[in-house]
N, C-alpha and C positions, 0 to 999 in steps of 0.2 A: 504493500500500500504506500502510496506517495506520502511523504512527510508533510504535515501541516505547516512546519516552520513557524514563521511569525505571522500567522493568519490573523487578519483583522476580525474583531468581534462579530460583525455582521456576516462575514463570510463563514466564520466558524459555526454560527447558528444555522446558516443555510446548509452547510456541509453535514452537520449533525442531523438535520431534518431529513436529508436525502438518505443517510445511512439507516435511520429508523424506518423510513418507508420501504427500504430494501430488506428489512428484517435483520439488519446488522447492528451490533451494539455501538452506542455512541462513544467517541473518544473521551477520555478523562480530561476535564478542564485543567489548565496549568495551575498548580498550587501557588498561592501568594507567597512572597518571600517572608520569612519569619521576621517579626519586629524585635529588634535588639534595643534594650532599654539601658540607659545610664542611671545608675543608682548613686545618689549623693546624700550625705547626711544633712538634715535640716539645720539651718542656721539663719539668724537674723543678720541684716546688713551691718558690717562693721564700719563705723563712721570714719571718714578721712578728715582729720582736724589739723594735720601737719604733714609735711612731705614724708613719703614712705618709699624707701628703696626696695623694689620687688626682687632685685637680684643683687646679692652682696658682693659679687665679684670674685669670690673664692670657692663657693660650693653651691649646691642646689638644695639646701635644706628646706623642707616644706613643699618642694615641687613634686608633682606626680606626672608620669607619662602613661597615657591610656591608649590602647589599641582595641578597636571594636568594643569600646566601653569598659574594658578590663585593665587593671593596672599591669604594666609591663616594665621591663628593665630599662630604667632611665639611662644607664650607662651605654646602652646599645645605640642610642640616638643622639646623645649630646655630651659634651665635655666642657669643662671650664678651662680656658687657655688664655693666659696673659690678660686676665680681668674681663674677658668676654665669654658669653655663652655661645659655644660653637656647635651648631647642628651638624652632625657627621653621618647621619644614617644613610643607608643605601636605597636608591629608588626602588620601589616595589617591596621593600622589606621594612620600611620605617614610616608607615602611614598611620598617623594618629595625632594626638595633641598633648601638649604640656598644659598642666592645670595648677593654679594656685588655690589654696584652701579657703580663703576668706570670700564671703559674699559682700559685694560692694554696690553702692549707689551714690550718685552725686559726687563726681570727682573729675579731675583732669588726669589723663594718662599720657606720658611721654615715652616713646619707643624709638630706638635707633637700630637700624639693621643694614646689612650689606650682603650681597651675594658673593660667595667666595669660589664658586665653581663656574663652569661654562654656562652662560645665560642664553636660554632659548625662549621661544614663545610659550613653552610649557613650564618654565621655571616658576615655582609656586610656593606659597605659604600664606599665613594670615594671622591677624590678631583677633581673638574671640572675646566678645563682651557679653555679659549676662548669661554665661553658661549655666544651664539649669537641668535638673533631672528630667528624664522622659525619653521618648523615642529617638533613636539615633538615625539621622538621614543616611541612607545607603549602608546602614549598619556601622557607620564610622563617626559621623559628625553630630555633635550635640545640639540641642536647642540653644541657639545663640545668635548673635549678629557678628558676622565676620567682616572686618575691614580687610579687604584684599591687599596682599603684598605681591601678588603675581606680577612678574615683570611687565611693565608698560600699562598695568591696570591698577596700580596702587591707588587706593581711595574709593574704589567700588565698595558698596556695602551690600552684603548678601544676608538675607533672612534664612537661617539654617533650620532644617526640620520644621517644627510648628511655630517657630518665632515669626512675628509679623510686624510690619510697620505700615504707616499710611502710604509710603512711597514704594514699598516692596512687600507684597503678600508673601506668605510662607513659601520658601523655596525659590523666590525670585530675587533679582538684583536691582538695586538703585545705582545706576552708573555714575561715575565721577562727573563733576560738572564743568571741569576745565580740561584743557590738554594736559598730557602727562607732565608732572613736575618732578619726576624721578631723576636722580643723578646717574651718570654712567656706571656700568657694572664695575664692582670692586670698590666704589666709593660709598661712604656712609650716608644713609638717608635718615630723615627724622619725621616721625608721625606724631601728631598731637590730637588727642581725642578728648572732647568735652562731653561728659554725660550729665545732663541736668533733667531730673525727672524722667519723662518718657521721650526725651530728645537726645540724639547723638550727633555731634558735629565732628568733622575731621579735617585736618590740614596735612599736606605732604610738603615738606621742605618750605613751610611758611605760606603755601598757596591753599586757600580754602577750597576743598574738593568735594565735600558732600555734607548733607544734613538729612537725617531721617527723623520722623516724628511719630507720636502715638505708638511707641514700641511696646510690644508685649512678648516677653517680660521686660520690666524696666529696672531690674537689678539682677545680680548673679555673680558668678565667679569670672575671673579673667584667665584666658588661656592663649596658647599659640599653636596654630595649625602647622603640622609637619607633613610634607608630601614627598620625602626622600630627596630633597634638594639641599645642597650645601649652602648654609648662610650663617651669619653671626648676629647676635643681639647684644646690646649694651644699653646703659642709661635707662633702665626700665623704672620709671618713677611715677608715683601717684602724688597728686597735690590737691588740697581742698579748693573748692570753688571760691 
């Protein structure tokens, strides 16, 4: 029997009806992919009343690496070298995200990053805001808002999993508002994100690139998306509004 392959729903129904009329059993419908959940302990938002260094420059105490929602070996994907957090994982073997433990709301976040490997159109990573427990998108990515670090797309804002904003429904992207303001490969870039209530604004190297509003959720943990590409992070700092 010829394989149905990626048969469209309407064609699948017609095909099934034809089989039934011929007295043949109907093919089994494709089972939905299992839903993978991220489990996080409940916590109230920790206030930001003074500058907080998220990375101390010599170790990753308090950081967690999660792959498919489960804690994995942090040393497999990143190291601390010369005061920077170096993401060293191999493409296809280090897809997941770094996560900090505190729930946060109403703050400014400063992040500096640079690509240290060959940069192509697929060179990718991201800053995750409002990471919350629940269903993982593609079994990998948590409920969150991702500020894209992808080469040439830094400043895009993606509503991950069931997170949603007025400018980007769940699973969709609010594209950056200006031409790329990224620096050449190998140079340090700076992103500044302001989280005020249910609004997130971001600048890339001083250029205002995006703003999303009516975000749900409006608080959560901070994380960094890894997709197997070499890059470095430094100067990860929270400041009060």
